[in-house]
N, C-alpha and C positions, 0 to 999 in steps of 0.2 A: 618469524619462522612460518613456513608454508603449512605447518600443522596447527597453527594458532588461528582461531576465528578472527582475532583482531587484524591479522594480516589480510584476510580475505575481505573483511568489512572495510578496511582502508582502501583496498583495491576497488571494491564495489563503489565506494564513494567517489572515486576518481574516474569511473567508467562513463563514457558517452554512449548511451544505449541507442541502438539503431531503432528507427521509428518509421522508415519509409521503404517502399518497394524498390527493387533494383531492376531497371528496365533499360536495355540498350546502353549499358555502361554508366547509367546515372541513377542516383537516388531520387525517387519521385513520390509525391503523395498520391492518394487516390484522386481520380479525375473529378469526383464530386466533393472532395475534401473530407469524406467520412473517415472516422477512426473508431477503434475499439480499445478497451483497456487490456493491457498485459498485466496479469496478477502474479505476484510471487506466492507460490503455494505454501511456503514455509510460514508466512505471517499474514497472508491475505491482503497485502498492501499492493496498491497500483504502482507499477514501476514506470510505465510510459504509455502513451497513446499511440497505437500502431495504425498505419494506413490500412483501411478496410477496402481493398480493391474491388472494382466492379467488373462486369463482363466487358465493358469498354476497355478497361485496363488490361484485361486478359487479351483482348484483341491486339492491343499495342505490343504486349510482350511476345505474342505469337508472331506478329508481323516482323518484329525485330529479329526473332530467331529465324524466320523464313528468309528474310533478306540476307542475313549473315550466311545462311547455308547456301543460298543461290549464288552469292558472291564468291564463295569458295575461300573466304579468309581463314577458315578453320578446316573445312572438309577437304580442301585441296592441298593443305600443308603436307609436306613429306612426313611420314611416320616418325622419323627421328626428331623433327621439329616439335611435333605434338608431344613426343616423349619428354623432351627437355623442359617444356612448359609444365607438364604434369608433375615432373619430379621437383621442379621449383615450387609448385603449389604445395606438394607434400612437405617440403622443407619449411615453407612459410607457416603451415599449420603447426608444425612442431615448435617453431620460434614463438608462436603465439599461444602456446598450450595453456598457460595460466588464465589468460583472458577468455579463451574459448571455454575452458572448464568452468569458470565462474559464470559465464553467460548461460551455459547449459544447466548448471545447478540452480540458478535464479529462475530460469524458465520452467523447469519441470520438477525441482525439488530433490533430485538425486544427490547423494553425498558427493561433495566436490572432489574428495579423494578418489572416488570411483571414476569420475569424469577425467581426472588427471591421469589415472593409471590405465584406464581401459578405453573410454570413448574417444578422446582426442588423439592419442597415439594410434589407435585402431583406424581412425579415419585417415590419418596421414599415411599409414601403411597400405591402406586400400588404394589410394592414388598412386603410391609408389609401385605396388604390385602390378597394377594394370598398365602403368607407364612402361614397365619393363617387358610387358607382354606385347606391346603395340607393334614392334618391328620383328616379331617372331611368328606372325600369323600368315599363313600361305594359302593361296588358292589351289585349284586342282585342274588337272588336264584329264578330260574324260577319254576312255578308250574308244577310238574311232578307226576307220580304215585310213590308209596312207594318203588319201585324197582330201581328207578333212581334218581340221583341228577344232576341238571344242574345249573352251576353258570355262571354269566355274569359279566365279569370284564373289566376294561379299562386299556390299556397298552399304553405306549408312542409310538409315530409313529416311532421315530428313529432320523434322521437328519432333523432339521427344518431350512429352510432359511427364514429370516425375512428381507424384503426390506421396508425401512421406508422413509418418505418424509422430507423436510427441514423446514416445518413450525412449527412443534413441535418436534424437533429431539429427545430429551431425553424422553419426555412424551410418544410419540407413540412407541419408542423403548421399554419402560417399559411395555406398553400395550401388546406387542408381547412376550417379553422375560419372564416376570413374569409367565404367565400361561404355556408357553412352558417349562421353566426350572422346575417349581414345578411338572410338569407331568413326569419329568425324561428324557426329550429329551436333545440332544446336539444341539447347535445352531450355524449357521453362519449368522451374522448380516451384512447387507449391508446398511450403511447410505447413504443419498443423497450426491453426490460429493461436494455440497456446504456446508454441515454441518457435518463434521466427528468428530469434536473435542470432544463433550460430549460422543459420542458412544465409542471412544477410551479410554477416561478417565473412563467410566463406566466399561469397560472390566478389567482395572487395579484394580478398586475397587472390582470387583467381585472376582478376583484372591486373593486380600488381605482378602476378607471375607471367603475364603476357597473353592471357586468353582474350581474343578480340571482343570488342563491344558487340552485344547482340547474341553472342554464342551461349552465354549463361545468364539467364534472367530469373529473378525471384519475385513472385507475386504473393503478397500477404493478404490475409482476409479470411472470411468465413467459408467453410467447406461447401455449404449449400449454394454459395454464389460462385466463388472462384473455382472450386473443384468441378462443379457442374459445368461451368463455362468451358473449362479445358476438356472435359469429357465429351461435350457436344461440338467442339470446334472442328470445322472441316479442314483446317490447315494443320492440325496435330496428326502426325502420322503414326505415333505409338504412344501409349500411356502405360507407365509402370507405376504400380500402386502397392503400398504396404499399409494395412489397416484392418478394419473389421470386415467380416464376411458380408454383412449387410451392405456396406458401401461398395465393396468389390462388385457385388451383383448390380448395383446402380451403374457403375462405370461400364460394365458389359452391356447394359441396356442403352446407355448413352452412345456407345459405339454403333449399336444396331440402328439407332435413330439418326445417326449422322453419316459418317463416311466409312464405316466399317474399319476404323482404325484398330490396329493391334492393341489389345489390353492384356497386360500381364499382372494378375493379382497374386499377392502373397498376403493371406488373410488370417483368420483366427485359428486358435488351437485349444485343445484340451488334452495336453500330452500326458501319457501314462508313464509311470516309473515302476518297472516290475522288479521287485526285490525278492529273490529266491533264498531259501534257507542256507544254501551252500555259498553265500557271498561273504565278502569281508564286511561285516556288519557295521563297524565303526566308520569305514570309508563310505558305505552306503548312506548312513545317517547324515554324515557331514555334507555329502553331495545332495541328498534329498532336501536338506534345509536350504542350501544355496539355490537349488533348482526351483523352489517356489518363493523364497523370500528375497532373493537378489533383485535389485532395482524395484523394491517395493512390490514384487510380484507382477509388475507391469511389463511382462515379457510374453510375446505371442507364443513362444515355445516353452513357456514355464511348465515344469513337471508337476502339474496341479493335482493329478490323480495318482496317489501313491498306493500301488497294489503290493501287498505284503503277504508272503506265504504264512498260513495260519500258525504253523509251529513256532515261528519266531516273532509273531506280531506283538505279543506282550512286551518282549524285550526291546523290539524296535521302537514301539510307541514311547516307552519310558525314556530311552535315549534321545529320541527325536524331540520330545517335550522339553527336556533339559536344554537342548541346543536352541530350540525356538525361544525359550524364555531368556536365554543368555544374550540374545541379539539386541544391540543397542539401537533404540529408536530415538531420533531427536533432530536437532539443528543440522541441516546438511553441510554447514560450514565447520562443524566440529569434527576433528580428526577421528574420534572414536565412533562416530555415527555409522552404523551399517545400513539402516533403513530410514529414509527421509519421508516426507509427506507424499501422498498421492498427488496426481496432477492438479486437482482442484477439489474444492469442497463438494461440488455436485457429484463428481465421480466417487469420492469417498463415501458419500451418503448412499450412492447406488450400491457400492460394495457392502455397506452395512445392511441394506435391504436384502441382499442376496444371502448374507449370513443369517438374517432372521428367517428367510425362507428355508434354509437348511435345517434350522431348529424346528420349524413348523412341520417339516416333512419327516422328522423323527431321527435325524442324525444326532450323535452325541457331541456337543460342543465341549471339548476337553481343554481348550485354551481359547479364552474369549478375548479377542483383540479389537473389539468394536471401537473403543476410544470415545472421544468427545464429538458429539454431533456438530459442534460449532467450528471444527477445524478440519484440515485435510489429512490428518494422521490416522491411519489404521494399523494396528499392531499385528504381529504374527498371530494367526488364527488357525486352529486345528480342529477338524471334525474327525471322529472315529465312528466305526460301525456304519459307514456310508454304503448304500446300495447304488448300483450303477444307473438306476432309473431316476434318482433324485436330481434336482436341478443343479446342485453344486457339483455333481459328477458329469453333467452333460453340457452345461452352459459355461462359457468363458467368463470368469469373474474379473480377471485382470487386476488382481490385488493379492495381498499376502495371505491367501486362504488355501489351506491344504485339506484334501479329502482323502482319508485313509480307508481303503477297501481290502478285505482279506480274500485270499484264494487258497484252494486246497491242492491244486496240481497245475502242471504246465499248460495243459489244454484249457483249463478254466481261466488261467491268467491271460492267455492269448485272446480268448473269446471276450473277456472283459475289456482288454486293452483296445480291441478293434471295434467294440460296440460304441461308436461315436461318429458323428457327422464330420469330425475333423480328422486330419492325418498329417500334422506338421512334423512332430518329433516324438521320440520315445527313448527311454533309457532301460537298460537291462543289467541287473546285478547278479552275477553268478561266477564261480570259479571253474565251472564245467565248460570247457571250450566247445563241446558238441552241443550243449544246450544253448550256449551263446549264439552259435550259428543257426540252429533250428529256429529259435525264437525271433532272431533278427530277420530271418527270411519270411517268417509268418506275419510279422507286424506290418500293417498298412500305414506306413509313415515315411516321410521324405528323408529324415535322418534318424538313424538308430545309434545311440551311444551305448557302448558296452563297457561297464565298469568305469564309467565317467559320466559327466553331466553336460548335456547340450554342446557336444563337440562341434567346433567351428573352425574353419580355416579358409583362407582365400583360395586355396587350391581345390576346394570341394564345394559343390553347389548346395544352396540352402533354399528350401521350398517344400511344399507339401503335397499330399494326396487329398482327394475328396474336397470338402468345402474349406479346406485350408488354402485352396487356390493352386494354380499350376504354374505360376511364375517361378523363376529360379534366379536368385541372386548369387553372386560370388562365382569364382572359377571362370574358366574360358567359356563354359556353357552360357554364362550370362550375356555374352556377346551376341548370341543367336537372336535375342529379342530386339537388339538395337541395330541389326543389319538385315539385309535381304539378299537372297541369292540371285545372281545374274549368270545366265548361260550365254556365251558368245561363240557362235558357230561360224567357222571360216572355211569355205570351200576353196581348195587349192586348184590351180590350173595344172 
């Protein structure tokens, strides 16, 4: 049964793990033969040696993308033809759900049941949604006098580089690839070095669906080498990035140093969750726990700052602790597991260091989830009596660490929520519709979820304010970054 770890272990034993880059329709090793180890975070074991691409390999991938774009094998296809291929790709993703879910879990440690239920079907649905949009996008005719006609059309930018993180490897790759491809671009995808498996498998499925060789390329390797080479490459016309704010700034610098390519960063977050006394408390507690502990807390929009009105804080904390303590941490192949290991032991130790800083700064550690220094597991961790100047309230931890901050009134709640360099997301819990509107309007965040957590849909844009970046994924707005406007002015006789 799919709920049984033995089922997944048997499937794992029969898997042929990808270990090479995918360039111009073929699996290839690094030009210098270099590799690096892909580690399973659940047990620390080496799964395979992956091609560690060089800047020369990036040159080859970009050249393949540039050639395919210039040849028009994809960019000149009728929208209906691209639509059919993208829909076939979506179907192939679903047909291979188990394999992709297992690859995702092995790479990043997320519970395989979450990958089965959320990541893989979500990725397929993303390609399906954009495929359905492709033939419903129209240009414009500008208002002119009767002796002139001016049209405004959107054209693909050309070669797109997509650099994606390890927390949702296939999902976020789909967020970039689907709108980039349906717009007619050719793409070079750079997965995080920790999580290349599903990106490589996706490239093979895209080829099977009918995407021409050279249109979708995947370069594996270390970010400081491959990512930097893409950022500096003169033949990359657009770079879409999801990851840390620090690296997002580097990519903007690479653009300035090279060809002024468009850079669209979606970066860090320290999202506030504002819980008012007039809320449905049980629902707020349930969502607050999911908002910080889901996916091991490795979510850029995680609601890591929990702002609670003073009059209900004691009751909230008691309920929240019970929920946090009840969450099952363990083997990601176990059906009952809700929280798996973090991406690797290095990151887990970094999270532990941040927890230690929180204690040193005077916050009350009321649930200690530090765990074993020798593995990648960090358990739900809760700090109370946090002040907004502490590092655990200001810095992105990217782990299952909640910081509870109290407030006395609406104005203070808004001020605390906005006191951050980030502005990716926020949640508001209240049964007062007027307060919901007031607070949502006052919050400096790209998405505000009211009486729910981290609301997301293909029809709405996802992205942030301030140092959370200005890129937008999802919705038709995402197409803006992968297209450029052309005015065609025709003077009539």
